[in-house]
C-alpha positions as YAML, in Angstrom:
chain: A
units: angstrom
residues:
- id: 1
  name: MET
  ca: [10.65, -17.26, 0.96]
- id: 2
  name: ALA
  ca: [9.05, -14.27, -0.75]
- id: 3
  name: ALA
  ca: [7.60, -14.51, -4.22]
- id: 4
  name: LYS
  ca: [9.76, -13.09, -7.01]
- id: 5
  name: LYS
  ca: [8.53, -9.69, -8.18]
- id: 6
  name: GLU
  ca: [7.63, -9.28, -11.83]
- id: 7
  name: LEU
  ca: [9.97, -6.88, -13.64]
- id: 8
  name: LEU
  ca: [8.33, -4.80, -16.36]
- id: 9
  name: ASN
  ca: [10.08, -2.97, -19.19]
- id: 10
  name: PRO
  ca: [9.39, 0.66, -20.15]
- id: 11
  name: GLY
  ca: [6.68, 0.82, -22.83]
- id: 12
  name: GLN
  ca: [5.18, -2.46, -21.68]
- id: 13
  name: LYS
  ca: [1.46, -2.49, -20.79]
- id: 14
  name: ALA
  ca: [0.76, -2.25, -17.07]
- id: 15
  name: PRO
  ca: [-1.06, -5.36, -15.80]
- id: 16
  name: ARG
  ca: [-2.59, -3.41, -12.87]
- id: 17
  name: ALA
  ca: [-3.45, 0.20, -12.17]
- id: 18
  name: GLY
  ca: [-1.29, 1.82, -9.52]
- id: 19
  name: THR
  ca: [2.20, 2.91, -8.62]
- id: 20
  name: TYR
  ca: [5.29, 1.34, -10.14]
- id: 21
  name: GLU
  ca: [8.80, 1.78, -8.74]
- id: 22
  name: VAL
  ca: [11.87, 2.12, -10.95]
- id: 23
  name: VAL
  ca: [14.56, -0.45, -10.11]
- id: 24
  name: GLY
  ca: [18.12, -0.58, -11.39]
- id: 25
  name: ALA
  ca: [19.62, -3.19, -13.69]
- id: 26
  name: ARG
  ca: [20.54, -5.35, -10.67]
- id: 27
  name: GLY
  ca: [17.19, -4.86, -8.92]
- id: 28
  name: ALA
  ca: [18.20, -2.08, -6.49]
- id: 29
  name: LYS
  ca: [15.58, 0.56, -5.62]
- id: 30
  name: THR
  ca: [16.15, 3.99, -7.19]
- id: 31
  name: GLY
  ca: [13.51, 5.92, -5.24]
- id: 32
  name: ARG
  ca: [11.65, 6.99, -8.39]
- id: 33
  name: THR
  ca: [8.05, 6.02, -9.04]
- id: 34
  name: ALA
  ca: [5.54, 6.29, -11.87]
- id: 35
  name: LYS
  ca: [1.77, 5.85, -11.96]
- id: 36
  name: ALA
  ca: [0.06, 3.87, -14.70]
- id: 37
  name: LYS
  ca: [-3.47, 2.79, -15.52]
- id: 38
  name: ARG
  ca: [-4.30, -0.82, -16.25]
- id: 39
  name: GLY
  ca: [-3.46, -1.52, -19.89]
- id: 40
  name: GLY
  ca: [-1.56, 1.78, -20.25]
- id: 41
  name: SER
  ca: [2.09, 1.76, -21.26]
- id: 42
  name: LEU
  ca: [4.79, 2.41, -18.68]
- id: 43
  name: PRO
  ca: [6.84, 5.60, -19.25]
- id: 44
  name: PRO
  ca: [10.53, 5.60, -20.24]
- id: 45
  name: THR
  ca: [13.03, 5.10, -17.40]
- id: 46
  name: PRO
  ca: [15.73, 7.68, -16.61]
- id: 47
  name: LYS
  ca: [18.59, 5.30, -17.45]
- id: 48
  name: LYS
  ca: [19.15, 2.35, -19.75]
- id: 49
  name: GLY
  ca: [18.60, -1.08, -18.22]
- id: 50
  name: GLN
  ca: [16.14, 0.06, -15.54]
- id: 51
  name: LYS
  ca: [12.79, -1.65, -15.12]
- id: 52
  name: TYR
  ca: [9.55, -1.28, -13.14]
- id: 53
  name: VAL
  ca: [8.12, -3.22, -10.19]
- id: 54
  name: PHE
  ca: [4.51, -2.89, -8.99]
- id: 55
  name: VAL
  ca: [4.15, -1.35, -5.51]
- id: 56
  name: PRO
  ca: [1.05, -2.66, -3.69]
- id: 57
  name: LYS
  ca: [-0.97, -0.24, -1.57]
- id: 58
  name: ALA
  ca: [-0.28, -0.34, 2.15]
- id: 59
  name: LYS
  ca: [-3.14, -1.92, 4.05]
- id: 60
  name: PRO
  ca: [-4.40, 0.09, 7.03]
- id: 61
  name: LYS
  ca: [-3.72, -1.49, 10.38]
- id: 62
  name: ALA
  ca: [-6.71, -2.89, 12.25]
- id: 63
  name: LYS
  ca: [-7.80, -0.66, 15.10]
- id: 64
  name: ALA
  ca: [-7.87, -2.18, 18.57]
- id: 65
  name: LYS
  ca: [-11.38, -2.43, 19.92]
- id: 66
  name: ALA
  ca: [-11.99, -0.10, 22.84]
- id: 67
  name: LYS
  ca: [-13.35, -1.70, 25.97]
- id: 68
  name: PRO
  ca: [-16.81, -0.42, 26.87]
- id: 69
  name: LYS
  ca: [-16.75, 1.86, 29.87]
- id: 70
  name: ALA
  ca: [-18.56, 0.68, 32.95]
- id: 71
  name: ALA
  ca: [-21.52, 2.82, 33.97]
- id: 72
  name: LYS
  ca: [-20.65, 5.17, 36.79]
- id: 73
  name: LYS
  ca: [-22.75, 4.98, 39.89]
- id: 74
  name: THR
  ca: [-24.36, 8.27, 40.70]
- id: 75
  name: LYS
  ca: [-26.75, 9.31, 43.39]
- id: 76
  name: LYS
  ca: [-29.67, 9.21, 40.96]
- id: 77
  name: THR
  ca: [-29.01, 5.63, 39.82]
- id: 78
  name: ALA
  ca: [-28.43, 4.52, 43.40]
- id: 79
  name: LYS
  ca: [-31.85, 5.90, 44.46]
- id: 80
  name: LYS
  ca: [-33.62, 4.24, 41.53]
- id: 81
  name: ARG
  ca: [-32.26, 0.82, 42.47]
- id: 82
  name: LYS
  ca: [-33.60, 0.98, 46.06]
...
């Protein structure tokens, strides 16, 4: 079960710096966002009853490690081994 997201009111101080998404009175996403600094107040929402939810940054996916290429045998390396 996912943790409940903290709803913040307009004018309330932002607990973290970053992007905040505007959600409707029932918690539905509106598609609008606002940026706030830590300790700064959140801006007014477009409609009455809307609130803000913090949007965490997306973490970059881990890159798959490339397999090292095997050394190609050439005439020069073949002669050196003999």
